KOLTIDREN-622962 format. One line per 2 residues: number of its first residue (from 0); their letters; for each residue y, x, z of N, C-alpha, C, O. Coordinates in steps of 0.2 Angstrom, whole numbers. Layout:
NUM	a	Y/X/Z/Y/X/Z/Y/X/Z/Y/X/Z; ...
end
This chain:
0	mt	-6/4/0/0/0/0/6/4/0/6/9/4; 11/3/-4/17/7/-5/22/5/0/22/-1/2
2	qs	28/9/1/33/7/5/37/2/2/41/-2/6; 37/1/-4/41/-4/-7/38/-11/-7/41/-16/-8
4	dp	32/-11/-4/29/-18/-3/32/-22/2/33/-19/8; 35/-28/1/39/-32/6/34/-34/12/37/-35/17
6	ra	28/-34/11/23/-36/16/23/-31/21/21/-32/27; 25/-24/19/24/-19/24/30/-18/28/30/-14/33
8	rl	36/-22/27/42/-21/31/41/-25/38/38/-30/38; 44/-22/43/44/-25/50/50/-30/50/56/-27/49
10	vh	49/-36/52/55/-41/53/57/-40/60/53/-41/65; 64/-39/62/67/-38/68/71/-44/70/76/-45/66
12	kp	70/-48/75/74/-54/77/77/-52/84/74/-50/88; 84/-54/85/87/-53/91/84/-58/97/83/-63/96
14	sl	84/-55/103/81/-59/109/87/-64/112/93/-62/112; 84/-70/114/89/-75/117/89/-75/125/93/-78/128
16	mp	86/-71/128/85/-70/136/92/-69/139/93/-72/144; 95/-64/137/102/-62/140/107/-68/140/110/-69/145
18	gv	107/-72/135/112/-77/135/110/-83/140/114/-86/143; 103/-84/140/101/-89/145/102/-87/152/104/-91/156
20	vf	101/-81/153/102/-79/160/109/-79/162/111/-81/168; 114/-77/157/121/-78/159/123/-85/160/127/-86/164
22	lc	120/-90/156/122/-97/157/120/-99/163/124/-103/167; 114/-98/165/112/-100/172/116/-97/178/117/-101/182
24	aw	117/-91/177/121/-88/182/128/-91/183/131/-92/188; 131/-93/177/138/-96/177/138/-103/180/142/-104/184
26	ll	132/-107/179/132/-113/182/131/-113/189/134/-117/193; 127/-108/191/125/-108/198/132/-106/202/133/-108/208
28	aa	136/-101/199/142/-99/203/147/-105/203/150/-106/208; 147/-109/197/152/-115/197/149/-120/203/154/-123/206
30	gl	143/-121/203/140/-126/208/142/-123/215/144/-128/219; 141/-117/217/143/-115/223/150/-115/225/152/-117/231
32	lc	155/-114/220/162/-115/221/164/-122/222/168/-123/227; 161/-127/219/162/-134/220/160/-136/227/163/-139/230
34	ac	154/-133/229/151/-135/235/156/-133/241/157/-136/246; 158/-126/240/163/-124/245/169/-127/245/172/-129/251
36	gk	171/-130/239/178/-133/239/177/-140/243/182/-142/246; 171/-143/242/170/-150/245/170/-149/253/172/-153/257
38	ge	166/-143/254/165/-142/261/172/-141/265/173/-143/270; 176/-137/261/183/-136/264/187/-142/264/191/-143/269
40	dk	186/-147/259/190/-153/260/188/-157/266/192/-160/269; 181/-158/267/178/-162/272/181/-159/279/183/-162/284
42	aa	181/-152/279/183/-149/285/190/-150/287/192/-151/292; 194/-150/281/201/-152/282/202/-159/284/207/-160/288
44	kg	198/-163/281/199/-170/283/197/-171/290/200/-175/294; 191/-168/292/189/-169/299/194/-166/304/194/-169/310
46	kr	198/-162/303/203/-159/307/209/-163/307/214/-162/311; 210/-168/302/216/-172/302/216/-177/307/211/-181/308
48	pi	221/-178/311/222/-183/317/221/-190/314/224/-191/309; 218/-194/318/217/-201/316/222/-205/320/222/-205/326
50	pv	226/-209/317/231/-213/320/228/-219/324/224/-222/321; 230/-220/330/227/-225/335/232/-228/339/238/-225/340
52	av	231/-234/342/235/-237/347/232/-237/353/226/-238/354; 235/-235/359/232/-234/365/235/-239/370/241/-241/369
54	ae	232/-240/376/235/-243/382/232/-240/388/227/-237/388; 236/-240/393/235/-237/399/231/-241/404/233/-247/405
56	ak	226/-239/407/222/-243/412/226/-243/418/229/-238/421; 227/-249/421/231/-251/427/227/-253/433/221/-256/432
58	am	229/-252/439/225/-254/445/229/-260/448/235/-259/449; 226/-265/449/230/-271/451/225/-276/454/219/-275/454
60	dv	227/-281/458/223/-286/461/222/-292/456/226/-295/453; 215/-293/455/214/-298/450/208/-303/453/205/-301/457
62	pv	208/-309/450/203/-314/453/196/-312/451/195/-310/445; 191/-313/455/184/-313/453/182/-319/450/182/-325/453
64	lv	180/-319/444/178/-325/440/171/-325/438/168/-320/436; 168/-331/438/161/-332/435/162/-337/429/165/-342/430
66	va	160/-334/424/161/-338/417/154/-341/415/149/-338/415; 155/-347/413/149/-350/410/151/-356/405/157/-358/405
68	vg	146/-358/401/147/-363/396/146/-369/399/140/-370/402; 150/-374/399/150/-380/403/150/-386/398/152/-386/392
70	nv	147/-392/400/147/-398/396/151/-403/400/150/-404/406; 156/-407/397/160/-412/400/156/-418/401/153/-420/396
72	ea	156/-421/407/153/-427/408/158/-433/411/162/-431/414; 156/-439/409/160/-444/411/160/-445/419/154/-444/422
74	ya	165/-447/422/165/-448/430/161/-453/431/157/-453/436; 161/-458/427/156/-464/428/155/-467/421/160/-467/417
76	sv	149/-469/420/147/-472/413/143/-479/414/139/-479/418; 146/-484/411/143/-491/412/141/-493/405/145/-494/400
78	vi	134/-495/405/132/-498/399/132/-506/399/129/-509/404; 136/-509/395/137/-516/395/132/-520/392/131/-519/386
80	kp	128/-524/395/123/-528/392/124/-536/395/126/-537/400; 121/-540/391/122/-547/393/117/-549/398/112/-547/398
82	qv	120/-553/403/115/-556/408/113/-563/407/109/-566/411; 116/-566/402/114/-573/400/114/-573/392/116/-569/389
84	sg	110/-579/390/109/-579/383/115/-584/380/118/-588/383; 116/-583/373/120/-587/370/124/-583/364/122/-577/362
86	vi	128/-587/361/132/-584/355/138/-580/358/142/-583/362; 140/-574/355/146/-571/357/152/-575/354/153/-575/348
88	ak	156/-579/358/161/-583/356/167/-579/354/171/-580/350; 169/-574/359/175/-569/358/173/-562/359/169/-561/364
90	ql	176/-558/355/175/-551/356/183/-548/358/187/-548/353; 184/-547/364/190/-545/366/192/-538/366/197/-536/368
92	vr	187/-533/365/187/-526/366/187/-523/359/183/-526/355; 190/-518/358/190/-514/351/187/-507/352/187/-505/358
94	dg	185/-504/347/182/-497/348/188/-492/350/193/-492/348; 186/-489/355/190/-483/358/196/-486/362/201/-483/364
96	qd	196/-492/365/201/-495/368/201/-493/376/195/-493/379; 207/-492/379/207/-490/386/207/-497/390/211/-501/388
98	vr	203/-497/394/202/-504/398/203/-502/406/202/-496/408; 205/-507/409/205/-507/417/200/-511/420/197/-515/416
100	kg	198/-510/426/193/-514/429/195/-521/429/201/-523/431; 191/-525/427/192/-533/426/195/-535/420/196/-541/418
102	tp	196/-530/415/198/-532/408/193/-536/405/187/-533/404; 194/-542/402/189/-545/398/187/-542/392/191/-539/388
104	lf	180/-541/391/177/-538/385/174/-543/380/176/-542/374; 170/-547/382/167/-552/378/166/-559/382/167/-559/388
106	vi	166/-564/378/165/-571/380/159/-574/377/159/-575/371; 154/-576/380/148/-579/377/149/-587/378/152/-589/383
108	dq	147/-590/373/148/-598/373/146/-601/380/140/-600/382; 151/-604/383/150/-606/390/148/-614/390/147/-616/396
110	rt	148/-617/385/147/-624/385/140/-626/389/140/-631/393; 135/-623/388/129/-624/391/129/-623/398/126/-627/402
112	yq	133/-618/400/133/-616/407/138/-620/411/137/-622/417; 143/-623/408/148/-628/411/144/-634/412/145/-637/417
114	as	140/-636/407/136/-642/408/131/-642/414/130/-646/418; 128/-636/414/123/-635/420/127/-635/427/124/-637/432
116	lq	133/-632/427/137/-632/433/138/-640/435/138/-642/441; 141/-643/430/142/-650/431/136/-654/434/137/-659/438
118	ea	130/-653/431/124/-656/433/123/-655/440/121/-659/444; 123/-648/442/122/-646/449/127/-649/454/125/-651/459
120	la	133/-650/452/138/-653/456/137/-660/457/137/-663/463; 135/-664/452/133/-671/453/127/-672/457/127/-676/461
122	rl	122/-668/456/116/-668/461/118/-667/468/115/-670/473; 122/-662/469/125/-660/476/128/-666/479/127/-668/485
124	qk	133/-670/475/136/-675/478/132/-681/479/132/-684/484; 127/-682/475/122/-687/477/118/-686/483/117/-690/487
126	dq	116/-680/484/112/-678/490/116/-678/496/114/-679/502; 123/-676/495/127/-677/501/128/-684/503/128/-685/509
128	aq	128/-688/499/129/-695/501/123/-698/504/123/-701/510; 117/-696/502/111/-698/505/110/-695/511/107/-698/516
130	sk	112/-688/512/111/-685/518/116/-688/523/114/-688/529; 122/-690/521/126/-693/526/123/-700/529/124/-701/535
132	ka	120/-704/524/117/-710/527/111/-709/531/110/-712/536; 107/-703/530/101/-702/534/104/-699/541/100/-701/546
134	ed	109/-696/541/112/-694/548/114/-700/552/113/-700/558; 117/-704/548/119/-710/552/113/-714/554/113/-717/560
136	dl	108/-715/550/102/-719/552/99/-715/558/96/-719/562; 99/-709/558/95/-705/563/99/-707/570/96/-708/575
138	kr	106/-706/570/109/-708/576/108/-715/579/107/-716/585; 108/-720/574/107/-727/576/100/-728/578/99/-731/584
140	fq	95/-725/575/88/-726/578/86/-722/584/82/-724/588; 90/-717/586/89/-713/592/92/-718/598/89/-719/603
142	al	97/-722/596/100/-726/601/95/-732/602/94/-734/608; 92/-735/597/88/-740/597/81/-738/601/78/-742/604
144	ye	79/-732/599/73/-730/603/74/-729/610/70/-731/614; 80/-727/612/81/-727/619/81/-734/623/80/-734/629
146	qg	83/-739/619/83/-746/621/77/-749/621/76/-754/623; 72/-745/617/65/-748/616/65/-753/611/60/-757/610
148	av	70/-753/606/70/-758/601/65/-756/595/63/-760/591; 64/-749/594/60/-746/589/55/-742/592/56/-739/597
150	sr	50/-741/588/44/-737/590/46/-729/589/50/-727/585; 42/-725/592/43/-718/591/41/-716/584/44/-711/581
152	eq	36/-719/581/34/-717/575/40/-719/570/41/-715/565; 43/-724/571/49/-726/566/55/-720/567/58/-718/562
154	le	56/-718/573/61/-713/574/59/-707/571/63/-703/568; 53/-705/571/50/-698/568/51/-699/561/52/-694/558
156	qi	49/-705/558/50/-705/551/57/-704/548/58/-701/543; 62/-707/552/69/-706/550/71/-699/551/75/-696/547
158	qa	68/-696/556/70/-689/557/67/-684/552/71/-680/549; 61/-686/549/58/-682/544/62/-683/537/64/-678/534
160	nt	65/-689/536/69/-691/530/75/-687/530/78/-684/525; 78/-686/536/84/-683/537/84/-675/536/88/-672/533
162	ig	78/-672/539/77/-665/538/76/-664/530/78/-659/528; 72/-668/527/71/-667/520/77/-667/516/78/-663/511
164	lr	82/-672/518/88/-672/514/93/-666/515/97/-664/511; 92/-664/522/96/-658/523/94/-652/519/98/-648/516
166	as	87/-651/518/84/-646/514/86/-647/506/88/-642/503; 86/-653/504/89/-655/497/96/-653/496/98/-650/491
168	la	100/-654/501/107/-653/501/108/-645/500/112/-643/497; 104/-641/504/105/-634/504/102/-631/497/105/-627/494
170	ld	97/-634/494/95/-632/488/100/-634/482/101/-630/478; 103/-640/483/108/-642/478/114/-637/478/117/-635/473
172	qa	116/-635/485/122/-630/485/120/-623/482/124/-620/479; 114/-621/483/111/-615/480/111/-615/472/113/-611/469
174	qv	109/-621/470/109/-622/462/116/-622/459/118/-620/454; 121/-625/463/128/-625/461/131/-618/461/134/-616/456
176	qq	129/-614/466/131/-607/466/128/-603/460/131/-599/457; 121/-604/459/118/-601/453/121/-603/447/122/-599/442
178	ar	123/-609/446/126/-612/440/133/-608/439/135/-607/433; 137/-607/444/143/-604/444/142/-597/442/146/-594/438
180	lq	137/-594/445/136/-587/443/134/-586/435/137/-582/432; 130/-590/433/128/-590/426/134/-591/421/135/-588/416
182	lg	139/-596/423/145/-597/420/149/-591/420/153/-589/415; 149/-587/426/153/-581/426/151/-576/422/154/-572/419
184	ya	144/-575/422/141/-570/417/143/-571/410/142/-566/406; 145/-577/408/146/-578/401/153/-575/399/154/-574/393
186	si	157/-573/404/163/-569/403/162/-562/406/161/-561/412; 162/-557/401/160/-551/403/166/-546/403/170/-546/399
188	as	167/-543/409/173/-539/410/171/-532/412/165/-531/414; 176/-528/411/174/-520/413/174/-519/420/178/-521/424
190	pi	168/-516/422/168/-515/430/172/-509/432/172/-508/438; 174/-505/428/178/-498/429/183/-497/425/184/-501/420
192	dg	188/-493/427/193/-490/422/190/-485/418/186/-481/420; 192/-486/411/189/-481/407/191/-482/400/195/-486/398
194	ra	187/-479/395/188/-480/388/181/-483/385/176/-480/386; 182/-488/381/177/-491/377/174/-487/372/179/-484/368
196	gh	168/-487/370/165/-483/365/165/-488/359/169/-492/358; 160/-486/354/159/-491/348/156/-497/350/151/-497/354
198	vl	159/-503/348/157/-509/350/151/-511/345/151/-511/339; 145/-512/348/139/-512/344/137/-519/343/133/-520/338
200	vq	139/-524/346/138/-531/344/144/-535/344/148/-535/349; 145/-538/338/152/-541/337/151/-549/338/146/-551/339
202	eg	157/-552/337/158/-559/338/153/-563/333/153/-561/327; 150/-568/336/146/-572/331/138/-570/332/134/-574/330
204	nv	136/-565/335/129/-563/336/127/-567/342/130/-568/347; 120/-568/342/116/-571/347/113/-566/352/110/-561/349
206	vk	114/-566/358/112/-561/363/107/-565/368/108/-571/369; 103/-561/371/98/-564/376/100/-561/383/102/-555/383
208	an	98/-564/388/99/-561/394/95/-555/395/89/-555/393; 98/-550/398/95/-543/399/92/-541/392/86/-538/392
210	dd	95/-542/387/93/-539/380/94/-532/380/98/-528/384; 89/-529/376/89/-521/376/95/-519/372/97/-513/372
212	rv	98/-523/368/104/-521/364/110/-520/369/111/-524/373; 114/-515/367/120/-513/371/126/-516/368/126/-515/362
214	lv	130/-519/371/136/-522/368/141/-516/367/144/-515/362; 142/-512/373/147/-507/372/146/-502/378/143/-505/383
216	vi	148/-496/378/148/-491/384/155/-490/386/159/-488/382; 156/-490/392/163/-489/395/162/-482/399/158/-481/404
218	nq	166/-477/397/166/-471/401/172/-470/404/178/-470/402; 172/-468/411/178/-466/415/179/-459/413/175/-454/415
220	ve	185/-457/411/188/-451/409/193/-448/414/195/-442/413; 196/-452/418/201/-450/423/199/-452/430/199/-458/432
222	pi	196/-447/434/195/-440/433/188/-439/429/185/-444/426; 187/-433/428/181/-432/424/177/-425/426/180/-422/430
224	yv	171/-425/425/167/-419/427/166/-414/422/165/-416/416; 165/-408/424/162/-402/419/156/-399/423/157/-397/428
226	sf	150/-400/420/144/-397/423/143/-391/419/143/-390/413; 141/-386/423/139/-379/421/134/-375/425/134/-377/431
228	av	130/-371/422/125/-367/426/127/-360/427/129/-357/422; 126/-357/432/127/-350/433/121/-346/436/117/-350/439
230	pe	120/-340/435/114/-337/438/114/-337/445/119/-338/449; 107/-338/448/106/-339/455/109/-334/459/110/-335/465
232	ry	110/-327/457/112/-322/461/119/-323/464/122/-320/468; 123/-328/460/130/-330/463/130/-335/468/135/-336/471
234	lp	124/-338/469/124/-344/474/126/-342/481/131/-346/484; 124/-336/484/127/-335/491/134/-334/491/137/-337/496
236	ei	137/-331/486/144/-330/486/148/-336/485/153/-337/488; 145/-340/481/148/-347/479/148/-351/486/153/-354/487
238	qk	143/-351/489/142/-355/495/147/-352/501/150/-356/504; 147/-346/501/152/-343/506/159/-345/505/163/-347/509
240	qa	161/-344/498/168/-345/497/170/-353/497/175/-355/499; 165/-357/495/166/-364/496/167/-367/503/170/-371/504
242	al	163/-363/508/164/-365/515/171/-363/517/173/-366/522; 174/-358/514/181/-356/516/186/-360/514/192/-361/517
244	ge	185/-364/508/190/-368/505/189/-370/498/183/-369/496; 193/-374/495/192/-376/489/192/-371/483/196/-366/483
246	lr	187/-371/479/186/-366/474/189/-369/467/188/-375/465; 193/-365/464/197/-367/458/192/-366/452/189/-361/451
248	ve	192/-371/447/188/-370/441/193/-372/435/197/-377/435; 193/-368/430/197/-368/424/193/-370/418/188/-366/417
250	aq	195/-375/414/191/-376/408/195/-374/402/201/-375/401; 192/-370/397/195/-368/391/191/-369/385/185/-370/386
252	ta	194/-369/380/191/-369/373/188/-362/372/189/-358/375; 184/-362/366/181/-356/364/186/-351/362/185/-345/363
254	eg	192/-353/360/197/-349/358/202/-347/364/206/-343/363; 200/-349/370/204/-347/376/210/-351/378/214/-350/382
256	vv	210/-357/375/216/-362/376/214/-366/383/208/-369/383; 218/-366/388/217/-369/394/218/-376/393/223/-379/391
258	ld	212/-380/395/212/-387/394/215/-391/400/219/-395/400; 212/-389/406/214/-392/412/211/-387/418/207/-383/417
260	tg	214/-388/424/212/-385/430/209/-390/435/213/-395/437; 204/-388/438/201/-393/443/198/-389/449/200/-384/450
262	kl	193/-392/452/190/-389/458/183/-390/458/180/-395/455; 179/-386/461/172/-387/462/170/-393/466/173/-393/472
264	ds	166/-397/464/165/-403/467/158/-403/470/157/-406/476; 153/-400/467/146/-401/470/142/-395/468/143/-392/462
266	id	137/-393/472/132/-388/470/125/-392/470/123/-395/475; 121/-391/465/115/-394/464/110/-392/470/111/-387/473
268	na	105/-396/472/101/-395/477/95/-391/476/91/-390/480; 94/-388/470/89/-384/468/90/-379/462/94/-381/458
270	vd	87/-373/462/88/-369/457/83/-370/452/77/-372/453; 85/-370/445/81/-372/440/76/-366/439/78/-360/437
272	ka	69/-367/440/64/-362/440/63/-359/433/61/-353/432; 64/-363/428/63/-361/421/69/-356/419/67/-351/415
274	tg	75/-357/421/81/-353/419/83/-348/424/87/-344/423; 82/-349/431/84/-345/436/92/-346/437/95/-342/439
276	ti	94/-353/436/101/-354/436/102/-360/441/98/-364/442; 108/-361/444/110/-366/448/115/-370/445/120/-367/442
278	rl	115/-377/445/120/-381/441/125/-383/446/124/-385/452; 132/-382/444/137/-384/447/141/-389/444/140/-390/438
280	ka	145/-393/447/149/-398/444/156/-398/447/157/-398/453; 161/-398/442/168/-397/444/172/-404/442/170/-407/437
282	ef	177/-406/446/180/-412/445/187/-410/442/191/-406/445; 190/-413/437/196/-412/434/200/-419/434/197/-424/433
284	rn	206/-419/435/210/-425/435/211/-428/428/211/-434/427; 212/-423/423/212/-425/416/217/-430/414/216/-435/410
286	ka	223/-429/417/228/-434/416/230/-434/408/232/-439/405; 230/-428/405/232/-427/398/226/-429/393/227/-429/387
288	kt	220/-431/396/214/-432/392/212/-427/387/210/-428/382; 213/-421/390/211/-415/385/203/-414/386/201/-410/381
290	lw	200/-416/391/193/-416/391/190/-422/389/192/-428/391; 184/-422/386/181/-428/383/173/-427/384/171/-422/383
292	pg	170/-433/386/163/-433/387/159/-430/382/160/-432/376; 154/-425/383/150/-422/378/153/-416/375/150/-412/371
294	qf	159/-414/377/163/-408/374/160/-402/378/159/-402/384; 159/-397/374/157/-390/377/164/-386/378/168/-385/374
296	vr	164/-383/384/170/-379/386/167/-373/390/161/-372/391; 172/-368/391/170/-362/395/173/-363/402/179/-364/402
298	af	169/-363/407/171/-364/414/172/-358/417/168/-353/417; 178/-357/420/180/-351/424/180/-353/431/185/-356/433
300	lr	175/-351/435/175/-352/442/178/-346/446/176/-340/446; 184/-347/450/187/-342/453/184/-341/460/185/-346/464
302	la	181/-336/462/178/-335/469/183/-332/474/184/-334/479; 186/-326/472/190/-322/477/195/-318/473/196/-319/467
304	er	197/-313/476/202/-308/473/200/-301/474/199/-299/480; 199/-297/468/197/-290/469/203/-286/469/208/-286/465
306	kn	203/-282/475/209/-277/476/209/-271/472/203/-268/471; 214/-269/469/215/-262/465/210/-262/460/207/-256/459
308	av	208/-267/456/204/-266/451/207/-263/445/213/-263/444; 203/-259/441/205/-256/435/205/-261/429/200/-263/427
310	vi	211/-262/426/211/-267/421/213/-264/414/218/-260/414; 210/-266/409/212/-263/402/212/-269/397/209/-274/399
312	pa	215/-269/392/215/-274/387/208/-275/384/204/-271/383; 207/-282/383/200/-284/381/198/-280/374/192/-279/372
314	qa	203/-279/369/202/-277/363/200/-269/363/198/-267/358; 201/-266/369/198/-259/369/191/-259/370/188/-253/368
316	vq	187/-264/372/180/-264/373/177/-265/366/178/-270/363; 172/-260/365/168/-261/359/161/-262/361/159/-260/367
318	tg	156/-265/357/149/-266/358/145/-262/354/146/-262/348; 141/-258/357/136/-254/353/129/-255/355/127/-260/358
320	vs	124/-251/353/117/-252/354/116/-251/361/112/-255/364; 119/-247/365/118/-246/372/122/-250/376/122/-249/382
322	gs	126/-254/373/131/-259/377/138/-258/376/140/-256/370; 142/-260/381/149/-259/380/152/-252/381/149/-249/385
324	fv	157/-250/377/160/-244/377/167/-244/375/169/-249/372; 171/-239/377/178/-238/375/179/-230/373/175/-226/375
326	fv	184/-229/370/186/-222/368/192/-221/372/197/-224/372; 191/-215/376/197/-213/381/200/-207/378/196/-202/376
328	vk	207/-207/377/210/-201/375/211/-196/380/214/-197/385; 209/-190/378/209/-184/383/216/-180/382/220/-182/378
330	ae	217/-175/387/224/-172/386/225/-168/380/230/-167/378; 219/-165/377/220/-162/371/220/-166/365/219/-164/359
332	qt	221/-172/365/222/-177/360/215/-178/356/215/-179/350; 210/-178/360/203/-179/357/201/-185/361/203/-187/366
334	ve	196/-189/358/193/-195/361/186/-194/364/182/-190/361; 185/-197/369/178/-197/373/175/-204/373/179/-208/375
336	lr	169/-205/371/166/-211/371/163/-212/378/159/-208/381; 164/-218/381/162/-219/388/159/-226/388/162/-231/386
338	nv	153/-226/391/150/-233/392/153/-236/398/154/-233/403; 154/-242/398/158/-246/403/154/-252/405/151/-255/401
340	sv	156/-255/411/153/-261/413/160/-265/415/164/-263/419; 160/-271/412/167/-275/412/165/-282/415/160/-284/415
342	sp	171/-285/417/171/-291/420/177/-295/417/182/-292/416; 177/-302/417/183/-305/415/189/-304/419/188/-303/425
344	ap	195/-305/416/201/-304/420/206/-308/416/205/-310/410; 212/-310/419/217/-314/416/220/-310/410/220/-304/410
346	eq	224/-314/406/229/-311/402/226/-307/396/228/-301/396; 221/-309/393/217/-305/388/215/-298/390/216/-293/386
348	av	213/-298/396/211/-291/399/204/-292/402/201/-297/402; 201/-286/403/195/-286/407/195/-281/413/199/-276/412
350	vv	191/-282/418/191/-277/423/185/-272/422/180/-274/420; 187/-266/422/182/-260/421/179/-259/428/182/-256/432
352	dq	172/-261/429/169/-259/435/167/-252/436/167/-249/441; 166/-249/430/164/-242/430/166/-239/423/165/-242/418
354	gv	168/-232/423/169/-229/417/176/-227/415/177/-222/411; 181/-230/418/188/-228/417/192/-228/423/191/-232/428
356	ap	196/-223/424/200/-223/430/207/-225/429/209/-225/423; 211/-227/434/218/-229/433/222/-223/430/221/-218/432
358	ge	226/-225/425/231/-220/422/228/-217/415/232/-214/412; 221/-218/414/218/-215/408/220/-220/402/221/-226/403
360	kv	221/-217/396/223/-221/390/217/-222/386/212/-218/385; 216/-229/384/210/-231/380/213/-233/374/218/-235/373
362	vv	209/-232/368/211/-234/362/210/-242/361/204/-244/362; 215/-245/358/214/-252/357/215/-254/350/213/-260/348
364	dg	216/-249/346/216/-251/338/215/-244/335/217/-239/336; 210/-245/330/209/-239/326/202/-236/328/200/-230/326
366	qv	198/-240/332/191/-237/334/186/-236/328/182/-232/329; 187/-239/323/183/-239/317/182/-232/314/176/-230/313
368	ml	187/-228/314/187/-222/311/185/-216/316/185/-210/315; 184/-218/323/183/-213/328/176/-211/329/171/-215/328
370	vp	175/-205/331/168/-202/333/170/-198/339/176/-196/340; 165/-197/344/166/-193/350/169/-186/348/166/-183/344
372	ga	175/-184/351/178/-177/350/183/-177/344/186/-172/343; 184/-183/341/189/-183/335/196/-182/338/197/-184/343
374	mv	200/-179/333/207/-178/335/211/-185/333/209/-188/328; 215/-187/337/219/-193/336/226/-191/337/229/-187/340
376	ei	230/-196/334/237/-196/334/240/-203/337/238/-208/333; 243/-203/342/245/-210/345/251/-212/341/256/-210/341
378	ka	250/-218/338/255/-221/333/259/-226/337/265/-227/335; 256/-229/342/259/-235/346/256/-236/352/250/-234/353
380	aa	259/-238/357/257/-240/363/256/-248/364/261/-251/362; 250/-250/366/249/-257/367/253/-260/373/255/-256/377
382	pa	255/-266/373/259/-269/379/255/-268/385/249/-268/386; 259/-266/390/256/-264/397/253/-271/400/255/-276/399
384	ap	248/-270/404/245/-275/408/250/-278/413/254/-274/415; 249/-285/414/253/-288/419/253/-284/426/248/-282/428
386	as	259/-284/430/259/-281/436/254/-284/441/252/-280/445; 253/-290/441/248/-293/445/245/-299/442/248/-302/437
388	at	240/-302/445/237/-308/443/241/-314/444/241/-318/439; 245/-314/449/250/-320/450/255/-320/445/256/-325/442
390	qa	258/-314/443/263/-314/438/260/-316/431/263/-319/427; 254/-314/430/251/-315/423/250/-323/423/251/-326/418
392	na	247/-326/428/246/-333/428/253/-337/427/253/-342/424; 258/-335/430/264/-338/430/268/-338/423/271/-342/420
394	tq	267/-332/419/270/-331/413/267/-334/407/270/-336/403; 260/-334/407/257/-336/401/251/-341/404/245/-339/403
396	an	253/-346/406/248/-351/409/243/-354/404/237/-355/405; 246/-355/398/242/-358/393/238/-353/389/234/-355/385
398	at	239/-347/390/235/-342/386/230/-338/391/228/-332/389; 229/-340/397/225/-336/402/218/-335/400/215/-340/398
400	qa	216/-329/400/209/-327/399/207/-329/392/202/-331/391; 212/-328/387/211/-331/380/205/-326/377/202/-329/372
402	si	205/-320/378/200/-316/374/195/-313/378/192/-307/377; 193/-316/384/187/-314/388/181/-314/384/179/-319/381
404	tq	177/-309/384/170/-309/381/166/-315/384/165/-315/390; 163/-319/379/159/-325/381/153/-323/384/149/-318/382
406	gv	151/-326/390/145/-325/393/145/-319/398/140/-318/402; 150/-315/399/151/-309/403/153/-312/410/158/-315/411
408	ap	149/-310/415/151/-313/422/151/-307/427/147/-302/426; 156/-307/431/157/-301/435/152/-300/441/150/-305/444
410	pl	150/-294/443/146/-293/449/150/-295/455/156/-293/455; 147/-297/460/150/-299/466/150/-294/472/154/-294/477
412	ag	146/-289/471/145/-284/476/151/-280/476/154/-278/471; 153/-279/483/159/-274/484/166/-278/483/171/-275/484
414	tk	166/-284/482/172/-288/481/174/-290/488/170/-291/493; 181/-292/488/184/-294/495/187/-301/494/191/-302/489
416	p	185/-306/498/188/-312/497/195/-313/499/198/-318/498
end
């Protein structure tokens, strides 16, 4: 084979490996630079102070409250049913009407009962006349018997007739009284002061005596009751404070609007074994009729007054997996997470039983961005807590305890009445 043979030539091709290696190295370096840049940005953001609003924990005297969900009950409730049969001739009550004791509600057709009364009166007059004649005959026969003009048997017969007529006269008088009662039952009046519910049987319907059908229900709403249950652990303190004097109970809506203020009326005679609670009942005057039977309210039972309690705004308390907690701002402008135990207090505040000391600042706004140890910047201070519970109740009576956490009840250990 000669050198000019093209098959004998060696073909030389350039290698691609150096270019590939250079490209990979460049991409890796770029990735590391981006990662470092992002890390520096995160570090810069982590060091940037987070704006928050804070409030200072105050020491003051506050009432010890037991909070429960209560149900409003009528002071008295009367189910109106007919006691005699007949057609309802008049319907004098309307749905939702306020009635007084003795206010006419319904009139049942009275003609039958008026006739029965007249019949009983006529029978009574007849027997009165016969009885009078029998009494006169008895006196006359007694005189004749003493003279020997009549026999003893005749006298005894007259005596028996007289006694029989006396019994008939008593029976007639009872029948007259019964007829008058039946006639009176035909006019149905309200037995109590209250408000009528929905009228269930209208004019023109036929009713029967002791019918299962209800004509109307009258509920007395002035005064009115609120019934609520509290854990049995509060029973000894409640009994102790009730023996010392009247206990105040406040009824509020779920939004914290005060409906009325009353007093504790009764304590049930047994603890519910199924729930471990004791049922209480409070009485309210309800002059404005803000409480209504069947309504659910929040009942605040005031037991005593706690001296020098630590009070913070309710919005400072957050709820986590381990329970309630707050963020406390430390001297170096960092925050510390502290688990707390709280109790209700007036004026949109709570009492911190443990976890916060007087004078410490707690975060009330901006908690979403916080983590333990984060740097903060105080942008505003929350309104200070009221100087005392008495001042708080006087200044904002209609907003008392508006944002107390539902269902939280204060411990009674260590409190002073």
